[in-house]
N, C-alpha and C positions, 0 to 999 in steps of 0.2 A: 308280912312286914320285913324286910330287911333289918336286920341288927348289926351296925359296926362299933367293931371298937373305936374306944376316944383317943383321937391322936393329939400330938402335942398342936397347939397354937404356934400359929407362925403368922407373923404382921406382912401387909404389902415392901415395907420399907425394906425385912428381913428378906423377901424374896428376889426383891433389887438388886439389894446386896452379894446376894448367892450367886446372881448372873453374873454379875460384875466379876467376884472371882473368878467363875468358869473361862472370862475370855482369853486368859494365854493358853488352856487347855485348847479349848476351840481352835485359835489361829494355827497351834501344833498342828492341830487334826485334821487342816483345810487341806493341805494334798493332799492327803492322803483318802479323806473323803471325795477331792476330785478323780484321784485315779481310779478309785474301787467305784466310783459310782452309786455312791452312796454314804449315808451316815454308819454308827458304830454301834452296836448293839451295847456294847461299854458308855457309850454316849447318851443313849435313850435309858438306860439301866440310872446311871449319873444322876439326868434330868428325872426321872420318875422318882427317886431316893430323897432327892431332895424338895421333893412336895409342890413342883413345879403344876402336874398333871391335876392339881388339888383345886386350882385357881377357879373355872368353870364346875367344877365340881358340886354336885347336890351334897348340901348340909347334910342332910340323911344316909347319907355312904359314905360320909366324913370328909365333906369336900369345904369348900373357902367360900364361892360365891363372891367372890371378889369381885371388881369390875374392870372393864374392857382398859384403862390408862393404865393401870397394872401391866399385864399382859403385855401391852405393846413397850411401856419403858424393857419389858424384860426382852421383850423381841429385838428393838435396838441397841441393847448392850450383843447379845449372842449374835446380830447380824453384824454386829460392826468389828468381826474378827472373819466372822463366815456367810454371807447371807444364805448358801445352802442349808448349814447348820438352824442359822435361825427360822427359815422356810420350812424344815420341815418340824422341829421342835414346837411352834409357831400352830403349825397344826393339830398336833397333839393335844396341842394346852383348849383351843377353841371346840376341839371335836366333843372334847367331852360338852361341852356348852349343846349341841348339834345332837349329842344321844340322848340327852337331857328332853328333849323335845318329842320321843318317840315314846308310845303306852308304858305305861307304870309296868308290866310284862318284860317289856323289852329290859330296863334297868335294871331289872332284879338280875335277869340272864346276862349282862353284859358286865355289870359291877358286884355279881353275887359275890363271886368268888374274887375279883381283881379289881380293887376301885381305883388302880391308875392304870390301865390299860393303854397300849400305844394304837393310835387310830389311823388310818389313812382314807384319803377318800377321791374318788372319781366324780364330779358334780356335774358334768352335762347327760341329759338322760340319753340310753343306750340298751342294747340287748332286748330281748323278748322274752316277757312276761305272761303265762299263761296262767288262769284261776284255775286251784285243783280241788278239791276239799281239806279244809282245814289254812288253808295258804296261796302259793303259788310255785310255779317251776321256773325257775330262770337260767336262759343259755347267754353268753354273749361276751364281748370284749372291752372293758373298761380302763381309759385312756389316763395319765398324767395321773397314776396314785402318787404322789410323795409319799417317803418313805416305808414302802409297800414291805419290803425285804425286814423292816423291824417292828411289823405292825403284828397286833393280835387281833386286830377286825377291818372291817375296809366297810366305809361307807360307798355307797353304789346308787347313783343317781339312774331311775328306769322310767318308765313309763307303764303305772299299774293298769289291768284290764277294764274298759270301761262299764261304768256299775250299770248302765242299760243298755240296751239291744240298740245297734250302730250310735252309739252315743263314744266322744270321743276318748281316748285312753286319759291317764291321770297320772301326770308327772308329780315325780315325787323321791323318798329317797328310800332306801332298804338298807341292810345289815348283814354282812357274811362273816363269818370266824373262819379265821388263815388257815385253817384246817379241810375248808370246802372248797377252796378255790386255787389254782394254778396261777403261775409270773411269765409274762413274757418278757425277757428278759432285752428291751428293744430302747432301751433307756441313752441313745448320742448325742448329744447336744453339744452349743458353744457356751449354754451358760447352766447355772442350777445345776451344773452338772453330778454335784455332789447329792442331789435332794434323793435319787432313785425314783424319778418318775415313772415307773415301769409301768406295761398294762395287765389290769386281774382281770384272767380267763374262767368263767364261769361257765359249766359245762352239767344241763339237766339239774341244780340246784333245789333242792327242797327248801322254801322261804314260809315259815311264817306266818299266819296273819297279823301276829299283832308286829311284827318288823316293819312296818309300813308308817310315813310322816308326808304327808302331800305336800308341794309346796306354795299350796293357796294356803293351808295350816301354817305355814312359815312364815309367811307374814300376818297373820290376821292377830296376834296377839296373845293367839287362845287356843294352843297345840294342843294335841292329847296329855304332851307330860305337862306344858303347866299347869292346865285343869288338875294334876294331881299334885304340884310341888309348889303351886303359888305364893311365888318368889319373883318379884320384877325381873331381877335380871333374867327369865326367860321368855319375857314379853318384848323384846327385842325383835324387829323385821330380820331375818339372816340376813343378808347382805351388808345391814348396818352394825353387825358385830362380826360377824365370819370373815368379811374380807380386809377387815383388818389386822387378820393373823398373815398377811401372803404382801399387803403394802409395802408397812415398816421394813422390811427385809431391804427393799432397795433405797430407801433412807438410811438404813444403820450400813449397808456398803457405801454411803457417800461418807457416814461419817466415818467410819474405819479407814477409808483415805485419804479424810482429808488428814487425818492423824499420824500416818505412815508416809505420808505424801511430804509433810513440813519436817515431818523427823530424817526422810532419806535426801532431804536437797539442802540442809544446812551444811553435810559433808561433802557436795556433790561440785565438780568443778570443767570446766570445758574442757576438752582435749584439744580444739584447734581446727577443727576442720571446716566449719562455715564462719566461728566468731574467734575471736582470740583465745589460743588457747591458755590455761592457769585464772579463768576468771569464775567468781563466785557465783554460781546457777540463782541465787537466791536473790545477786544485787542488779538480774534483768526483770525491768519495768512491765516484760510483758508474763513473765513467771509471776510477779506479784499481783498482776490484776485477775489471773487464771486462779490464783489461791483467794482471793478477795471477792470474786464471783461466786465459786463452790459455796464456800463457808455463806455466802449472803442466800443461797439457795437454801443451804441445810436450815439456818436460823429462820427463811420466810416458811418452809415446807414444816419445822418440828414447832412452830406458830398452828399453824392453820391445823394441824394432824390434833394436837393436844385442845385447841378453844373448839372443834369439831366434836371431838369426843365428850367434851367436858358438858358442853351443851345436848346430848343426844343422853346423857347417863343422869343428868339432872330431869329431863324429859320422864325417862322411860324408870328410873331408877327412885327416885325421890317424888315425882310428883303421881307415879302412876299411868302416865299416860301413852297412849301408843302412836306410835312415831304417823304420819301422817304423810300425802306425797312428796311435801316438801322438805319437811323430814330426813327421808328417807333418802333423796336426792341429793341434799347437802351430806349426807354421807358418802355417798358416791362419788358427787364431784372431788369431795379432800382425798381420796382415798387414791382417784386417778391422778389429782396434780400435784401430789407428793410424788408419787413415781417418777411422773416428769420432769419434775424440779432434780430430784436426785441423778438422774440420769442425764441432765445438762452439766450438772452439778459437776458429776463424775465424765464428762464431755470435756470440761475445763482442762481438770488436771489429769486425764490421759493425755491432752494432747499437749501434756509435756512433760512427760516421762521421759523421756530421749528413750535410746536405743536398746539399754539396758532392761529399761522397762517394759520391755515386750516379751520377758521371758516368762516361761509358764509360772515359777516359782515369785515373780513377783504380785504383792497384796495389791495395788492400783488396778492391775490388767485384772484379775480376777472379778474384783467387784467392780468395775466396768460390761464386763462379759454378764455378771449376777444379776444388775441392774437394767442392763438392756434385754436381758430372756423375762423378766419378769413384769417391763415393759410390754413385754409381747403377750402377756396373759388376756384374754380377752375382756376381763372382768376391770381391766386399766387401759383402754384403748381410747387413749384421750379426744380424738374426734368426736367418736360416737358417745361418749357422758360428756363431755361439754355442749355436743348439739343436743342432746335428750335434755340437760338442763334449759337450752335456751328452750327451747321446743317447751316445756312447762311455763317458764316467762312470760313467753308470747302468749300462751291461753290454746296450747296445742297440745294433742296426745302426745305423752313422750312415749320414742319408739324404743323400747331396750329392757332390759333389767335393773329391777331397784326395791 
């Protein structure tokens, strides 16, 4: 058993206050992160040193085992300053939970010397896994690995070889240390540019047998990690917790954009090209309506988000339940709808930023691009998720991931 040094206690409220205090620095670094197409190592070190990576870390390894609402509120604060930062750091937090699902031998390997590693992930199963003595050999390319430049480990979606002859492969995750993979610098995109979601390249790597967890285990409430840790925190179905690391950044982007827009519009005057020059922009009803609709979306999305998170927390953490199909779909619907509401709210604001607002130095345009990039993530396709929910309510088999 790994022995860890006792760390100073910290409360959820203290962590949220620390996240709020980081907003000015994150905002100042946003242009740099976009220019470099990655967040800085200094920022990740700051996040680590302020205990954020301990939120979902098992107590056995010095973690806090806090609930999802704490991580979500922190993500909203960071994403209000820069959605790319909120996205990468939110994944760094929740990946401690995902590592906890692996067998105990993996816990000691990852956390034994570094209880707060930064971990990126590429979730869609890819590459080729071949069974060998003691484990597997892995070759392949794994895309959209957000934060890979500043990561110590990569969680990779793979197909494990069939357990029976002529049987189907088994989808799941493995773990690879940064010393074992290369990075293909191919992240040239219109939004979430600062996430550095590049491609991990593995060439004939040996993967020990214990670095394995299957997708079926991750929705069972009884993963190899839970069997050892015996904490209800690790009984969530994967998408009912992990996807909350990457949907709130869209809402945070809207939250920060509302603040920035209101501040900037107070000093803006028309120049007379289309309407009478010298008029205050805030006096136009169209602008007022756009602000009102954006804030309405923000409030509705926050209410939906935290209501659903608390409903799931009470079921899993307090009552020790395993979420059924309805519970899982309620989380997926919430994640996708809050992203859609955030995009619509940002469309309202971006429609009123004027010519100056399209400069790449302007906060609202970056928030608009980032939220729309999040909306293109397969996990938040509103057509697919709303259809899936409707299928379930109508007595049909839901078609998709939940």
